[in-house]
N, C-alpha and C positions, 0 to 999 in steps of 0.2 A: 487480439485489440487491445489496446490499453483504455481503461475508463479513468473516468476523470477522479474518481477515488483511488486507484493505484497512482496516477500521477501525484495526486496530492501527496499520498503516503512516501512515496519517492523523494520528493521534494523536502517533505520534514526530515527524512532520515539522512537526506544529502546535508541539510543545514545542521544536522546534530552532529554530523562528522566534522564539518568544517569549524563549529562553534566550539569542540571539544577538544581539550588538549591531549586526551588520552581515550581510548576506547578498549573495554574487556568484551570479547566474547564467550558466551556461556552456554551449556546446555543444561536446561532445567528439567528434565524428565523424569516424574515422579514427585515435585515439590507441589505441594497443595498452594491454594491462593492465601491461605494465612501465612506459609512459610515465605511465600513472594513478598508479601507485605512485610515481614519481619525483616528481610534482606533489604528492602526500599528503605527501610527506616534506619538500619544500620548503616547503608551507604552515606546517608544524610542528603542536605537539599542541595548541593553542588553536584551530584550525580543523578542521573536521569536512568533507571534501569526500565528497560522497553522490550516486551515480547515481540519480534520483528517476524515477517515473513522473509525466507530463503532469498527468493527471487528479486523481490524487491530491493532487499539489503543488498545483493550483489551488485545491481545498477545503481544504486545510491553510492556504494565505496566507490565504484568506478568513476563516478561523477565528482565525486569528493576526491580523486586522485589516491585512493588507498587500495593495496592490492594485497594485504595482510591477511584478509579473510576468504580470500579464494577458494582455497580446497576444503575449508572448515566449516562451509554453510550448508549443514544438513543435519536433520532432526530437530526436534524442538529447540529453538533460539532465541536468545535474550541478550541485549548488548547493554553494557553499562556505559555510558556516555558522561566521562568525568571532565567536569568543568573547573573545579577546584583543586585540591590537592591530590596527586594521582597516589601517591603512596598510601595515605590513609584509605582512600577507596581501595587499592590493591589488598590491604590488609584487611579491611572489612570482608570483602570476597573471599579471599583466602580462608579467614578465620570461620566465615560461613559455611564453606564447602568442607572444612575439616569436620564441622559439627554435622553437618547435611550431606551423606554422601552423592545423594541425587543431584546435588548442583556439581557439574563439570566445566573448571575454566580450561577453554580451548585454545584460544589465543588473544593476543592483544595487540594495541597499537600506542605507541608513546612518543612523542615529539618526534613524528617523521619516521619512525623506525617500528618494523614490525617484531613483535614478541611472541614466542612460543609461551605454552605453559609454564616451563621453569622460569622464562623471562619476567612472566607475571609474578612468579614467587618470589624472585630475586628482588624486583621493583617494591613488593609488599615487605621485604625483610630490610630495607632503608630506614632511618630515621625518620619522623615526621619534619615537616617543613618548620613548626615552632621549634622543635628541638634542634633542629641544624641551627635555627636562627638564634636561640639561647647561648650555643656555644660559640659562634662568631662575636655575640655581645659579650661573652665572658672573655674572650681573647682580646677584643678591642678595648676592655674596660681594666684589664689586668695590668698595663703599665702605669695609668694613672693611680689605681689603687696603689702599686709599689712606691710610686713617688710621693704621694701621701704618706705612706709608712716613713719612708726615708726622712722626710721633712718632720714628722712627729716624734721620730728618735731624736734627730739634731736637736730639737726643741727640749726633749726631756734632757737629754746631755748636758745641754747649758744650763739647764735650771739646776741638775745636781752640781756642777762646777761652780756655779756662783752663788748657791744657796738661797737665792731669790728666783721667782719668777722671769723669765727672759721677756725683755721689751722690744716692742717691734721696732724696725728700724725707721719707720716713719716717727714715732715718738721721740727717738734718739735726735733725729735731725729737727724737729720741731724746738726742743729743748736747747739746742746749740745757739741760734741766734738770739733767744731771750737773755741767755748768759753774757753774748759778747754785748749786746745793748747795756746791759747793768755795768759793765766793766767800764763802757765809755762814756756813762753819764758821770759815774765816780771819778 
């Protein structure tokens, strides 16, 4: 029979699944409380790392429409609910697992697709969101920079040929009407 505390726990885990864009299931057997605290700190503020009960998590995952964790819910289990950058969180988890062999990454769920442990490692191998955005900005900025360099080269060439600084076309246009007016007056 379900108690109110279990119903509340299932509702909370279901909400965490629905609000997250990724989740990673881990086994933390042998990790101290201090190490778990270090892991939570490494994951950052956009990731909630929760120790969960397997049966309640199974029910919550089914309610959220996730079947990635069906066969993996055994032993001491914790889930990283990732609401921010999934790549950065996956990197933090895999780096922590390399340093602390007690943490085992079992499976994951990212953008509607199930991931095995190697899939989580592949996700961690991707570049961070900020790095990808910087690359896009560089690609978008390149044509403008090239145009600026070409215009500056033309200006420098014109200065070399004329011996004097190149005048802006607007300045030439302003001088022409003034000289026309002077000839009409004469």
